[in-house]
N, C-alpha and C positions, 0 to 999 in steps of 0.2 A: 636283682631278679634275672634269672637265666631264661632266655627264650629258647623254645624247642622248635627245631626246624625239621622238615621232612627230607630235604635234599642236601642242605648245607651241613657240613660237619661229617660227611661220609666220603670215603675214598672212591669216588666214581672213576670208572676207567677213562683213560685219556682219549679225548676226541680225535686227536691227531695220531693216536697209536696205530690203528689198523692200516692207514695209508702208509705210514712209515715202515712198518715191519713187512708189508707186502710189496714195497717198492712202488706203490701208486703215487706217493707224495712227490710233487714236482718242486725241485729245487732250481735255482737259477741256472746251474750248469746243465740241467736237463732241457732247457729251453732251446729249441732249434727253429729258426725261421728260414723261409725260402731265400736262397742267395746269401746266406750268412757267411761272413768272413771271420777269421781269427786275428785278434790284435795282440801284439807283444811289445814290450818296452825294453830298450837298451838302457842299462843302469851303469852309473859311474863306478869305476874301480878305485876312486880316490875320495878321501873324506873332504877335501877342499881343493878345488882346481878350477882354473879358468879354462873355458872351452874355446881354444884358439881357432879350431877349424873342424868342420864336420863334412865329410865327403860321403854322400848317400847314393852316388851314381851306380855303383855295382849292386847295391841292394835293390834299387828301383828297377834294375834290369833283370833281377833274379826271377826264376819261374814262379808263377802264381801270385806275385806281389801286385797289389792294387793301389797302395798308397804308402808313402814314407813321410813322416813328419819330424821336424825339429822345432826347437823353441823359436826359430826365426820365421816360421810360417805364420801367415796372417791370422789363421783361425785360432792359434793359441798364443801368439805374441802378446805379452802383457796381461794374460788371463791368469788370475790367481783364485784359488778355491779355499774353502775352510768352513768349519761349522759355525763359528762366530767371527774369528779372526781370519781374514782372507790373505794369507801369506804364502800359500803353497802353490807354486807354478804348476801348470798342467805338464809342461816340459821345461827343463832347466833353462833359465834366461841368461845365458852367457857364463854362468858359474854353477858348478856342482857343489852342494853343501854337505853331502854325506855319502858314504859308500852305499850305493843302492838308489841314489837320486836318479830319476828318469831323465835321460838326455835326448832320446830319440824314440820313435815308435814306428811300427809297420803294421799293415793290414794285409793278410794273405788268404788264399783259398783254404789252406790247412794250417794247423798249428806247427807242424814240422817245417813247412815252407817258411812260416814267419820266423821260427827260431833260426833257420839256416840263413835267412836274410840279415838277421841281426849281426851275424858273424862277418858280414860283408860291409858293415858301416865302419868307416875309418874316422876315428875321433883323435884329434891332437889336443892333449891336455897340457896346461902349464900348472904344475903343482904349486900350491900355496900353503903357508903354515896353517896347521889345523889346531883347533881347540877341542879337546875331547872330554873335558870335565868342567864343572861349574866354577871351580877355583881359578883355572886358567882363563876361562871365558870372561870373567868379570875383572881380570887384571887390567891395569891402566894401559898396558902396551899390547893387549890382545888384539888380533885381527878382528875387524868389525864384519860380521857375517851378513847383516842386512843393513846396507847403507841407507836404504829408503824406507826404513821401518815406519817412520812417521806418516808415510803415505798410505799405509795399509788400512783398508776398511776393517772396522771391528776392533782396532787397537783400543784398549781400555782408556788410555790417556796418553798424551804426547810424551815421548821419552826425552826428558830434559834434565840437565844437571847431573847425569850419570852416564855410564857407558851404554852404547846402543845395544849391546848384547843382552842387557837386562831390560826386558821389554814389558814387564808387568810387576807391580808391587802393591801390596795391600797391608794395612796395619789395623790391629784391634788393640784398644787400650781400655783399662778400667782401673780406677783408683790412682794412687801415687806410688809408682814402682820403687823409687828410692826410699820412700818412707817404709814401704813393706820390707825391703832388705835390711833397713836399720832395725826393724823389729825382730828380725830372724835371729835365732840362736845358732843355727847351722845353715850354711849355704853349700849346695852341691851344683857343680857345673860339669857338663859332659858333652861330647860330640857323638853323633850317630851318623852312619853311612847307610844309604838305602839303595838297593839294586833295581835295575829295570827288570821287567818280567812280562812275557807274552801271555795272552789269554788262553792259548792252546785249545781253541775251538776245533771241532772236527773238520768243518768246511772252511776252506780258505776263501778269501774275498774273490768274488767273481761277479760278472755283470753281462748283460746283453743290452745294446742300445741301437735303436732304429731312429735315425734323424732325417728329417725332411729338409729340402733346400731352404724353406722359409724359417727354419730354426725349430719347428715343432719336433717333438721327440716322444718316443715310447721307451720306457726303461723297465728292465727286470734286473733286480740287484739283491745281493745278500746284504740287506740294509734294514734295520729295525725301526727307522724313523723316516718313512718315505716323504712326508710333507716337508720335513726339515731338509732332506737331501734335494728335493725339488726347489726349495728356496735358495739353497746354496748354488745350484746350477743357474738359476735365474739371475742371481746377483753376479756371478762370475762372467756369464756370457751376455748379460744385458738383454735377456728375453723374458717375456711374461711367465710367471710361475705356472699359470694354468695352461700354458702351451706344452707342458711336460706331463705325461701320463705315466704313473708308476704302477705296474701290475704286481699283484701279490704272488709271492712264492714262499715256500717254507725256507727258514733260515737254519743252517746246521750248526747252531751254537753261537753264542754272542759274548756274554760276560763283559759287556761294555764295548767290545771292539768293533761291533758292526753298526756304529752310528756315523762313521765317516764315509764319504762318497768314494774314496780310494780311487779306483780306475774308471769310474763312471764318466768324469769329465773328459778323459782321454779317449775312451770308447766313443763318446759323442763326437769329438773332433774327427776321429777316423771315419765314423759313419758319415759325417758331413762331407768329408773329402772323397769318399767312394760312392756315396748314394746307396749304400747297402748296409744291412744290419751287421754289427760287429760284436763278437763275444770276446771277453778277456777273463782270464782266470790265473790268479797267482799260484805258484807252487809253494810248498812249505818253506823252502829255502828263502824265497822272496818274502814270505810272511815274517820270518824271524829277522831277515836282513833289513826290511823296509816298511813294515806295517806300522802299527800304533801301540806299542807296549806300555805297560805301567811305567810311570816316571821313577827314575832314580833321583837321588839328591843327597844333600848334606844338611843336618840339623844340629843346632847347638841349643841346649836348654840350661838355664841357670835358675835355680829355685831356692827359696828360703823357707824354713820351717822352725817353729818353736819347739822347745823340749817336750811340751805336752802333746805334740803331734799335729798342731794346727798349721796348715799351710798359710803363709802370709804373702808370698811374692813369687811370681812366675814370669820369666822372660824366655821367649823362644824365638829363634831365627831359623828360617827354612829357606834353602836355596834349591829350587827344583830344576833338574836337567830336562829342558823342553826338547832337546835334540835340535835338529836343523830348522824345524818349523813349529808353529804353535797352532796351526789350523785344524789338527786332528782332535783337539780337546773340545768338549761340549761348549766351553767358554774359554776365553783367554785366561780366566782366573780359576780354572777347574781345580787345580791342586790347592789353590788358596782356600777353597771350601773345606777340603780335608784338613788344611792347616789350622782351622779353628780348634780341632781336637788336640793341637799341640798345647793348649792351655790347660792341660790336666784333666780333660774329659769332664765327667759329671761331678766335679768336686767344688767345694766352697773355697774360693781364693779371692781375697779382697783387692789385691793389686796385681795387675796383669798387663803385659805387652807382648804381642805376637807380631812379628814381621815375616812376610812371605814374598819371595821373588821367583819369577820365571826367567830362565837364562837360556839363550840360544847356544848350542854347541854343534860341532860337526859330527853328530851321531844320529842314529835312527830316531825320528820324531816320536815323541811320547803322545799317548792318547788317553782314552777312557778305559779303566779296568775296574770293575766291580767295587763301588765305593771309592771314587777317585780321590787319591791323596790320603784316605783315612787309614788303611792298614799301615802305611809308612809312618804317618803322624802318630798313631796310637802306639806303634812299636816304640817310638822314642819317648812319648809321654808316660806310658805305663811302665816302661823300663825304668824311667827316672823316678817314678813313684816308689818302686822297690828300693832304689838306691837311697832315696830320702829316708825311707823307713829304717833301713839298716844303719844309716848314719846316726840316727838317734836311738838305736837299740830297740825299735818297736817292731812287732810282727807286721808284715805287710797287710794282713787282713785287718788287724786292729787299726792300722794307720788309715786304711781306706774308709773304715766305718766311722772314724772320727771326722773325716772330711767330706763324705759323700753328701750331696744335696738331697733335700726332700721337697715335698709339695710346697709351692709358693716361693721357693728360692731360685735365684738366677744362676745360670751356668757362668763360668768365667768370662764368656763373651756376651753376657747379659741377655741370653735367651731365657724365656720363661715357658715351660711346658706344663700341660695339665696332667694330673694323676701320675706323678713320677713314681717309678717302680725300681729305682736303682738299688736301694738297700735290700728289698725283698728278693730281687734277682740274684744279687751277690750271695746272700745268705742261702738261697736255694742251691746254688752251685756248690758252695762250701759243704753243705750237708750231704749232697749226692756224691761228692768226690772223696768223702772221708778225709777231709783236709788235715785234721788234727791227729790222725792215726800215726803210730810209729812207722818209721821208714828204714829200710836196709841202707847200708853204706852205699854211697854214690847214687842214691835215688833221691830225687827232689820233686817238690811240688811248687808250682808257680801259678799266679792268677793275673788276670787283666780283665778290664771291662770297658765297654763303650756303648754308645747309643747311635741310632740312625732313625731319623724321621722321614716321612714320605713327602717329597715336593708336590707341587700342584701340577695342573695340566688340563687338557681338554680331550674328550673323545665322545663318540656316539655309539648307539646300538639301535638297530631297527629290527623289530620283531614282527614276523608274519605268521599268523595261525592259519593253516591250510585246511581245506575241507576234508582232508584225510585224517585230521587230528594231529598231524605232525607240525612242528614249529621250526621255522627258519630264523636264525639270528644273523643279521648282516653286521660286520664290524670292519673298521678300517685298520685294525691291528694285524700285523704280520707275525705269526707265531714263530718265536725263536727258540722254543724248546722248554720254556718254563711252565707250560700248561695253562696259558691264559684262556684258550678256547674252552677248556674243560670247566674252568671257574665260571666263565660267562654263561655256559650252558646250564650249570647248576643253579646260578642265580635266577635265570629265566624260568627254569623248571620249577623252582621254589615258588615264584610269584604267580605263574599261570596255573600250576597244579597239574602239570603233565609229567610223566616219567622222563628223566634226563636222557634216556635212550632215544626218545622221540624228538629231541632237540638237535638240530643240525646247525653248525656254525659256518657261515659263508664269508670269507674275507673279500673285501671290495677294493677296487683300485682308487687312485686319488681323485678321479673325476666324480666319484660317487658322493663325497661329503666335502664340506668346506675346509676342514682342518682336523688333524689329530696329532697329539704330542708325540706319539710313538712310544716305544717301550724303553724303560730305563729309570734309574734312580729309586727303585722300589716303590714307584707310584702307580704301577699298572693295575694292581688289584684294587687299590683305593679308588681309581677312576672307573674301571669297568663294572665294579659292583654298584656304583651309583647309577651309571647309564643303564646297565642291565636291569636294575631294580625299577627304574622309572619306566622303561619300555615294557617290562613284564607286567608291572602292576597296572599300567594303562591298558594293556591288552586284556588282562583279566577283568578290569572294570568294564571294558567294552563288551566282553562276553556276558558279564552279568546283566548289562543293559539289554543285550539281545534276548537273553532268557526272560527278562521281565516283559519285553515287548512282544515276543512271539509266544510265550507260554503263560503269561499272566502271573508270573511269580513275583513275590515281594523281593525287590532287588537287595534290600538290606539283609535278607535271610539266606542269600545264596553263597555257598562255599564252593571252592574249586580244589579238587584233589584226584589223583589217580586217573587223570584224563577225562574227568566228568565234572559237570556242575551239579550241585546237590542243593535241593530246597530243604533247608534244615527245619522249616516249619511243617512241611507235609511229608517229608521223607522221599519225595520224588527225585529222580535224577535223570540226566541226559548226557550222552557222550558229547564231548566237545566237537568231535567230527560231525555228528548229526546236526548240532546247533549251527555250526558254520555252513554246513550244506544247505540247511533251510534258509539261512540268510542270503545265500547266493553269491557271496564274495568273501575272500579272505579277510581276516581282521588284522590290521596293520597299526603298529604303534612305534613311536620313536622316543628314545631317551638320549639326553644330551647333558653333559657336565662340562662346565668351564669354571674351574676353581684353580687359579694360578697361585694362590697363597699356600705356603707350606702347612702341613698338618700341625695342629696344636698339640698333637700327641707325638711322642717319640718311643722307640722300642729299644730296650736295654738288652745287652748281651753280656753275660759274665762267664768267663771260661777258666778252667783249671786244668793245667797239664801236669801229668806225672811222667817223669823221664828217668831213664837209667843211662848213666854216662860211663863209658869205659875209659879210665884215666890213661891207659897205655896207648890207646889209638885216637881218643877224642870222639869216638863214635857215639852218637846220641840215639837212643831207642825210646820211642814213645810207648809207654806201657798202657796208660789210660788217658782219655781226654774227655772232660765233662764240659758241656755247654748248656747254660741256662738262659732262657729268653722269656721276657714278659710278652704276652700275646693277647690279642682280642679274639674275635670270632675266627676260627680256622675253617675256611670253606672246604678244603680238600686235605685231609690229614697226611696222606702219602705225599702229595705234592709239597705241602708245607715242610714235612720232614726232609724231603729231598733237597729243598732250598737250604735248610740248616746244615745238613751233613755235607752237601756239595760245597757250601761255602767253607766249612772247616777243612775239607780235603784240599781245596784250592789253596787255602792259607797255609796248610802244612807244607805244600810245595814251595810257596813263596818264602817260608821261613827257613827251610832246611836244604833246598836244592836248586831252586829255579832262577838263579841269577842269569840274566841275559848279558853275557860277558862282552864288554866292548874294550878292546885292548888299546894301548897307547897310540896306535895308528888310526883309531876310529873304526876298525873292522869288528864286526860281530864274530867272536871266536867260536861260538857254538851254534852255527846256523842250521841245525837239523834236530829233529826230535830224538835222534840217537845220542846227541850231545847235550841238548837242552832238556834236562831231566824233569819229568813230572811224576807225581806219586802214582804208584800202582797198588793193587790190593795188598801185597806183602808189606808195603810201607805203612799201612794203616794200623792205628792202635785200636783198643776197645773204645768205642764211642758211646757216650752216655748223653742223653738229652733230657733236660728238665724244662717243663713249661709252667711258667708262673701266670696263671689266668687272671685277666682283669675284665671288667665289664665296660671298659672305656675304649674308644677308638674312633676312627673316621667313618663317616657315611652311615647308611641305614643299618648296617650289620656290625658296627664297631670293629673296623679293620685296623690292624697294625702291620707295618711292613716287616718282611722277613728275608728279603733277597740279599741284603748286604750286611746285616748286623752280625751274622755268624762268621764273616770273612775278616773282621777288623781287629779283634783283640788277640788273635791266635799267636802271632809272632812274639808279642810281649810276654804272653803266658809261658811260652816255651823258653824264652830267654831267661825269665825269672826262675823257672824250674831248674834250669841248668846251673844258675848261680846257687840255688838252694842245695843242689846235689854236690857240687865240687868247689864252691866258693869263687868261681871265676865269672866275671861279667863280660858278656859278648855284646858289643854295641854296633856291629856291622852285619848286614844281611847280604846273602844267606848265611846261616850258621852251619857251616860244613864241619865235618870231622877234623879237617885240616886246621880250620880256624880255632876250634876248641883245643886241639893238640898244641898249637902254637901258643895260645893263651896260657895253658898249663905250664909249658916250658918257660915262657916269659916270667911267670910268677915264681918259677924256681921250685 
């Protein structure tokens, strides 16, 4: 049965749009406080070096300088920060672990004065051997980067019986792997290499911190999870979490990268040292050199299949390059979550083993980037699916249809989801892409699929119906560009029966509510629709009670729409504004959701790439790209489509051009957007989207996540299409023209 909504399902204008296009929106960098100073950090030029001596005397005497800090100062000595694993020092503690590690900091009257003072800090380094890849980092004779790793708060488990650089390990098993391989007619084993990649948000990390002598602080930061950031600060500095007040500001793009505290702990220390507010803002060279990119890594898959196409065994090993620290990840095991997809995704496999490790290296620390670990894992797994199909002479589509799971069946890692739509989604993509149509020479089509379910969390919404008839919705969410305020306004509009234009969304600071999970993991719409529905429906019910009390109407016969309450028995109506005016006080209602369990639903995405390859140069041109998704109720179609197409475009960059190149010295070799290439309009193919509608989903409106499922299968679909076009399998990302050309030459 399809429910008809008045406000849901239409492309309402963005609530944050007018402020952003007129310049009224306040971002963190716009915040200016009386007496504010600028903070800047001096970064290591070496990937691994002992800090033998730091002389800050000339910097301290420079014009406008109000504080100079090093790792030896009491306020930061021994302080480590992180999202779950607390292993990132505020300033380097005697050793720099990557090029870009912060070794000293200054606070000055102006940014120029701060930058000039950094040039006056004299640091004597003793270079040490560097490990710049996971293979060298886990070698028996590799230098140990974190001698005291077992002392770090948040470490998943003590590091025992293996090298200290390998700080996290997780295993999934199912069935009897050796028995499965014995059953196989064909076994295929291959290695895959995955590149680091920056989120390329428009706004770099920045913050303003005002700290008092007693440790209390006010914070403005480009951070999408303020309560989590507050907890990180409290853990690191040993202060009560509620002594830190985080103010809302707009966030200029996120894609996973704005969940880390980044410079906030250092700005706090500088503010404590000076007694004045401190602003810090990274430039884009610092972003690419030292922020929190997508993890690179190395994956090996060995899988067995019968001649009839049935998968029987699957073994995957993933080694993730964490970089110098692990604290920027949402959890120490963040990429291990993505590694579950290394088990062949939504396929029926009786015998499985997956091992996933996180490894310290002397490179830029990895963090969270749109579906952490999943695009990398699915590139390997779905590429391997095609290799298996070709090894037994079966069409990749037919091979997937033989093995794809259906309702009631478990994933390879023993997850059970309700109302699975994997087959339907894949078939919809195939039909829209004309997969079976003839192709010209050097043109190929490739497919891949994946799923993404929404995790749980907590949030609130407080609705106030004013005597003017307008509605205010207070939320602890900090809008990062995905349109959450608009969705929340549409839900409240639907429930109260007022036009969405009369609903205003008001972000609140962290003192206003007890907790909020923040934005991320494709769970935000799932949560805010529940909280917004509860608050809006309670407010409507209170309005109906008022109409019954003040007008003598039958409460059960009162409807709400178009800003009015309507007595459906008598035909009478009253403006909501008039009713609230008669009541003499606004109507206030609060919705709260606390559901930490993952959604029982998952959202499937199936993608088909059509590419043309120039065998003379290796250049890959995307001709068409089709993406199909199973969806529940779509609150705002334009916003939903933006999530799907935006994810595809980001993934095109990840696949074809966006490698954050770390050379053998540990240096980022492309530290600017002139060198770190991201897709622009001429790079985009014809994009086709197919929606497979379902009547299942989470919450009162049957919601399914859309933020990450379009980002995950893309790389494998393109790699599979390239092999279909020219018979060459590329197993390393990014897939550049040079890589394709070399593979063609190697094939001879």
